[in-house]
C-alpha positions as CSV (number, residue, x, y, z in Angstrom):
1,M,-0.4,0.3,0.1
2,L,1.7,3.3,-0.9
3,L,0.7,6.3,1.8
4,S,1.1,10.2,0.2
5,N,-0.2,12.8,2.4
6,L,-0.1,14.5,-0.6
7,E,-3.2,14.3,-3.4
8,S,-0.4,12.6,-5.1
9,V,1.6,9.4,-5.2
10,P,4.2,11.4,-7.0
11,G,5.8,9.3,-10.5
12,H,2.3,7.6,-9.9
13,Q,-1.3,8.2,-12.1
14,I,-4.3,7.8,-10.2
15,L,-6.7,5.6,-11.9
16,K,-9.8,5.1,-10.0
17,Q,-10.6,7.4,-6.9
18,L,-12.8,4.3,-5.0
19,D,-13.8,6.6,-0.9
20,V,-12.6,8.6,1.8
21,V,-11.3,5.8,4.9
22,Y,-10.0,6.4,7.8
23,G,-9.0,4.7,11.4
24,S,-9.7,4.9,14.8
25,T,-8.2,4.7,18.3
26,V,-9.1,6.0,21.4
27,R,-6.2,4.7,24.3
28,S,-6.3,6.0,27.7
29,K,-2.9,7.3,30.2
30,H,-1.4,4.3,31.9
31,V,-0.7,4.9,36.0
32,G,2.6,3.7,35.9
33,R,3.1,6.2,32.7
34,D,1.2,9.0,34.3
35,L,3.6,8.4,37.8
36,M,6.6,8.2,35.6
37,A,5.6,11.8,33.5
38,S,4.9,13.8,37.5
39,L,8.4,12.5,38.2
40,K,9.3,13.8,34.5
41,N,7.5,17.4,34.6
42,I,10.1,17.9,37.4
43,V,13.2,17.8,35.6
44,G,11.8,18.5,32.3
45,G,12.7,16.4,29.4
46,E,10.8,14.6,27.0
47,L,7.5,11.4,28.4
48,T,8.9,8.4,26.3
49,G,6.5,6.9,27.7
50,Y,3.5,8.9,26.6
51,T,5.7,9.4,23.0
52,E,5.6,5.7,22.6
53,L,1.9,5.8,24.0
54,L,1.4,7.9,20.8
55,E,3.6,6.2,18.2
56,E,1.5,2.6,19.2
57,S,-1.3,4.8,18.4
58,R,-0.6,6.3,15.2
59,Q,1.3,3.1,14.4
60,E,-2.7,1.0,14.8
61,A,-4.7,3.9,13.4
62,M,-3.2,3.1,10.4
63,N,-3.5,0.3,10.3
64,R,-6.8,0.0,10.4
65,M,-7.5,2.4,7.8
66,I,-5.0,0.3,5.2
67,A,-7.6,-2.4,6.4
68,K,-10.3,-0.1,5.3
69,A,-8.4,0.7,1.2
70,Q,-7.6,-2.9,0.9
71,Q,-11.0,-4.3,1.0
72,L,-12.0,-1.5,-1.1
73,G,-9.2,-2.7,-4.5
74,A,-7.4,-0.5,-3.5
75,N,-2.9,0.0,-4.0
76,A,-2.7,3.9,-1.9
77,I,-4.3,6.4,0.1
78,V,-3.4,10.0,-1.1
79,G,-4.8,12.9,1.5
80,I,-3.7,11.3,4.4
81,R,-3.9,13.4,7.7
82,F,-3.5,12.9,11.6
83,S,-6.4,14.4,14.1
84,T,-7.1,14.0,17.5
85,S,-9.7,14.9,20.0
86,N,-10.4,14.5,23.6
87,I,-13.0,12.1,24.7
88,A,-12.5,11.8,28.1
89,Q,-10.6,12.7,31.0
90,G,-7.1,10.8,30.3
91,A,-8.4,9.4,27.2
92,S,-8.3,10.5,23.6
93,E,-8.8,9.7,19.5
94,L,-6.5,9.4,17.5
95,F,-8.2,9.7,14.2
96,V,-6.2,9.2,10.1
97,Y,-7.8,9.6,7.1
98,G,-7.3,9.9,3.6
99,T,-8.3,9.1,-0.2
100,A,-7.8,5.4,-1.1
101,V,-6.9,5.2,-4.6
102,V,-5.7,2.7,-7.3
103,V,-2.6,4.1,-9.1
104,Q,-0.1,2.5,-11.2
105,P,3.3,4.0,-12.1
106,K,3.9,6.6,-15.0
107,A,5.4,6.0,-17.8
108,P,9.1,7.2,-17.9
109,H,9.2,9.8,-20.4
110,L,11.0,8.2,-23.0
111,P,13.5,12.0,-25.1
112,D,12.5,12.4,-28.5
113,P,14.3,11.1,-31.2
114,F,13.6,13.9,-33.9
115,S,14.5,17.4,-31.0
116,A,18.5,18.2,-31.7
């Protein structure tokens, strides 16, 4: 599956636009991560527990979106965007969406043999 946050896939031609596809996940904070984050707030620095949680959430949402595109027969998703929102205290949704399309590589441009 080719993925692009552009409206196209460079070097490819869109043959068919299928539908908007999306994936989402709702995650809550982990008590252990919250404790470590509270301690980290005192001394500063990256909250690695939350960074890992966000990365896992992004990957899960992307996998769900890709599965929906595959069910439609797509081989690419263009215009990919991410969004987040708070669902409840301590729980957030990560949402990803794009347009499922069928693409094919563009034919290579051959030089004009008659040009000087």
